[in-house]
C-alpha positions as a LaTeX table, in Angstrom:
\begin{tabular}{lrrr}
\hline
Residue & $x$ (\AA) & $y$ (\AA) & $z$ (\AA) \\
\hline
Met1 & $-0.43$ & $-0.34$ & $-0.09$ \\
Ala2 & 0.96 & 3.27 & $-0.90$ \\
Lys3 & 2.05 & 5.97 & 2.23 \\
Leu4 & 0.92 & 9.58 & 2.47 \\
Asn5 & 2.87 & 12.14 & 4.47 \\
Ser6 & 1.72 & 16.29 & 3.82 \\
Tyr7 & 5.00 & 18.22 & 2.56 \\
Leu8 & 3.68 & 22.39 & 3.18 \\
Asn9 & 5.03 & 25.12 & 1.87 \\
Phe10 & 6.25 & 28.32 & 3.10 \\
Asp11 & 8.11 & 31.75 & 2.22 \\
Gly12 & 11.08 & 31.86 & 3.50 \\
Lys13 & 9.91 & 30.20 & 6.98 \\
Ala14 & 10.21 & 26.33 & 6.37 \\
Glu15 & 13.41 & 26.44 & 8.72 \\
Glu16 & 11.64 & 28.41 & 11.24 \\
Ala17 & 8.38 & 26.71 & 10.97 \\
Phe18 & 10.34 & 23.26 & 11.36 \\
Asn19 & 12.53 & 23.88 & 14.27 \\
Phe20 & 9.29 & 24.82 & 16.01 \\
Tyr21 & 7.59 & 21.70 & 14.60 \\
Lys22 & 10.51 & 19.27 & 16.10 \\
Ser23 & 10.63 & 21.79 & 19.58 \\
Val24 & 6.57 & 20.08 & 20.34 \\
Phe25 & 6.90 & 16.96 & 18.54 \\
Gly26 & 11.10 & 15.80 & 19.46 \\
Gly27 & 13.47 & 14.22 & 16.70 \\
Glu28 & 15.64 & 15.01 & 14.34 \\
Phe29 & 15.18 & 16.32 & 10.83 \\
Val30 & 15.70 & 13.13 & 7.85 \\
Gly31 & 18.87 & 14.39 & 6.23 \\
Glu32 & 20.17 & 18.00 & 6.03 \\
Ile33 & 18.47 & 21.25 & 5.33 \\
Tyr34 & 19.63 & 20.88 & 1.81 \\
Arg35 & 19.35 & 24.89 & 0.22 \\
Met36 & 18.33 & 26.12 & $-3.10$ \\
Gly37 & 22.16 & 28.05 & $-3.01$ \\
Asn38 & 23.64 & 24.20 & $-3.20$ \\
Ala39 & 21.19 & 23.47 & $-6.31$ \\
Pro40 & 22.61 & 23.72 & $-9.74$ \\
Gly41 & 21.95 & 26.65 & $-12.01$ \\
Thr42 & 20.77 & 28.52 & $-8.79$ \\
Glu43 & 23.86 & 31.16 & $-9.44$ \\
Asn44 & 22.44 & 33.89 & $-9.56$ \\
Leu45 & 19.88 & 33.37 & $-7.06$ \\
Ser46 & 19.47 & 36.52 & $-3.52$ \\
Glu47 & 21.81 & 35.97 & $-0.93$ \\
Asp48 & 18.08 & 35.25 & 0.89 \\
Glu49 & 16.67 & 32.99 & $-2.28$ \\
Lys50 & 19.85 & 31.04 & $-1.87$ \\
Asn51 & 19.54 & 30.36 & 1.53 \\
Arg52 & 15.69 & 29.07 & 1.63 \\
Val53 & 14.97 & 25.65 & 1.86 \\
Met54 & 14.59 & 23.04 & $-1.03$ \\
His55 & 13.98 & 20.66 & 1.54 \\
Ile56 & 13.35 & 19.44 & 5.23 \\
Ala57 & 12.00 & 16.57 & 6.82 \\
Leu58 & 10.27 & 15.95 & 10.26 \\
Pro59 & 9.26 & 12.03 & 10.70 \\
Ile60 & 6.19 & 12.11 & 13.37 \\
Gly61 & 6.00 & 8.65 & 14.62 \\
Asn62 & 6.29 & 5.99 & 10.88 \\
Asp63 & 4.94 & 9.60 & 9.14 \\
Leu64 & 7.45 & 12.03 & 7.34 \\
Leu65 & 6.38 & 15.90 & 7.84 \\
Met66 & 8.60 & 17.23 & 4.62 \\
Ala67 & 8.32 & 21.75 & 3.44 \\
Ser68 & 9.75 & 23.79 & 1.05 \\
Asp69 & 10.47 & 27.67 & 0.63 \\
Ile70 & 8.70 & 28.83 & $-2.54$ \\
Val71 & 11.24 & 31.27 & $-4.62$ \\
Pro72 & 9.98 & 33.98 & $-5.95$ \\
Ser73 & 12.62 & 34.74 & $-9.01$ \\
Phe74 & 11.63 & 30.87 & $-10.10$ \\
Gly75 & 8.28 & 32.74 & $-10.18$ \\
Gln76 & 6.27 & 31.28 & $-7.20$ \\
Thr77 & 3.55 & 32.58 & $-4.91$ \\
Leu78 & 2.45 & 31.54 & $-2.02$ \\
Thr79 & $-0.93$ & 31.45 & $-1.10$ \\
Val80 & $-2.06$ & 30.75 & 2.36 \\
Gly81 & $-5.52$ & 28.94 & 2.24 \\
Asn82 & $-7.28$ & 26.89 & 4.69 \\
Asn83 & $-7.71$ & 24.24 & 1.56 \\
Asn84 & $-5.29$ & 21.77 & 3.41 \\
Tyr85 & $-5.04$ & 20.56 & 6.88 \\
Val86 & $-2.89$ & 18.37 & 8.81 \\
Ser87 & $-4.32$ & 15.62 & 10.77 \\
Ile88 & $-2.71$ & 14.35 & 13.95 \\
Phe89 & $-3.99$ & 11.28 & 15.61 \\
Pro90 & $-2.09$ & 11.14 & 19.28 \\
Asp91 & $-1.38$ & 7.77 & 21.43 \\
Ser92 & $-3.26$ & 9.80 & 24.17 \\
Arg93 & $-5.39$ & 12.87 & 25.11 \\
Glu94 & $-2.40$ & 13.43 & 26.60 \\
Glu95 & $-0.51$ & 14.03 & 23.91 \\
Ala96 & $-3.81$ & 15.31 & 22.49 \\
Asp97 & $-3.53$ & 17.92 & 24.54 \\
Arg98 & 0.25 & 18.10 & 24.57 \\
Leu99 & $-0.12$ & 18.76 & 20.68 \\
Phe100 & $-2.47$ & 21.01 & 20.52 \\
Lys101 & $-1.57$ & 23.19 & 22.85 \\
Gly102 & 2.07 & 23.42 & 22.14 \\
Leu103 & 1.37 & 23.88 & 18.14 \\
Ser104 & $-1.19$ & 26.04 & 18.41 \\
Glu105 & 0.98 & 29.15 & 20.40 \\
Gly106 & 0.62 & 32.10 & 18.80 \\
Gly107 & $-2.09$ & 30.57 & 15.99 \\
Asn108 & $-5.47$ & 30.69 & 16.01 \\
Ile109 & $-8.17$ & 27.96 & 17.23 \\
Glu110 & $-10.29$ & 27.81 & 15.10 \\
Met111 & $-12.14$ & 24.53 & 17.25 \\
Pro112 & $-11.21$ & 24.40 & 20.74 \\
Ile113 & $-9.49$ & 20.61 & 21.73 \\
Glu114 & $-12.49$ & 19.29 & 23.32 \\
Asp115 & $-15.14$ & 15.78 & 23.55 \\
Gln116 & $-17.35$ & 15.90 & 20.20 \\
Phe117 & $-20.95$ & 14.71 & 19.11 \\
Trp118 & $-19.48$ & 11.86 & 17.18 \\
Gly119 & $-17.32$ & 10.45 & 19.87 \\
Asp120 & $-13.31$ & 11.61 & 19.25 \\
Tyr121 & $-12.12$ & 14.49 & 21.12 \\
Phe122 & $-11.02$ & 17.18 & 17.99 \\
Gly123 & $-9.64$ & 20.42 & 17.66 \\
Ser124 & $-8.40$ & 22.55 & 14.77 \\
Phe125 & $-6.48$ & 25.49 & 14.57 \\
Gln126 & $-4.27$ & 27.51 & 12.06 \\
Asp127 & $-0.65$ & 28.01 & 13.69 \\
Lys128 & 1.26 & 30.78 & 13.51 \\
Tyr129 & 2.87 & 29.75 & 10.34 \\
Gly130 & $-0.74$ & 30.07 & 8.58 \\
Ile131 & $-0.75$ & 26.00 & 8.58 \\
His132 & $-3.89$ & 24.38 & 9.32 \\
Trp133 & $-4.00$ & 21.22 & 11.86 \\
Met134 & $-6.01$ & 19.21 & 13.14 \\
Val135 & $-5.60$ & 16.94 & 16.55 \\
Asn136 & $-8.48$ & 14.01 & 16.40 \\
Tyr137 & $-8.06$ & 10.72 & 19.25 \\
Asn138 & $-10.46$ & 7.39 & 19.65 \\
Glu139 & $-9.21$ & 5.59 & 21.82 \\
Glu140 & $-10.68$ & 2.70 & 18.92 \\
Tyr141 & $-8.14$ & 4.12 & 16.82 \\
Thr142 & $-4.84$ & 3.75 & 19.25 \\
Lys143 & $-6.46$ & $-0.26$ & 19.55 \\
\hline
\end{tabular}
């Protein structure tokens, strides 16, 4: 079966965001933080664009959260929207609370984490980097 991992884009904030996510989830990045300036054909980029992240990956459980920065001089633009969420299924209510509190710090809470009518312990928010998250705990999912 194929495996799905989330890939995020930032406008010069990928490294900062991933250091924040690392502080919440723990762990170490997979490989190095690859920079745009290390790729062939990027000699004419500005210093800011050369220092942008081409690829970064953080393991979370058995999955990877990955990202890169856009390069404006390549014609790339970033539009922060609500069309994508990273949905986390922690192993306990306590872990759900810890992740929700940590990741939502400085962001905007859409739904506070609490017991929902469908039976799950759930909350959603946009973090301070514009990424939308859902934290969803149901004891049945952990069995």
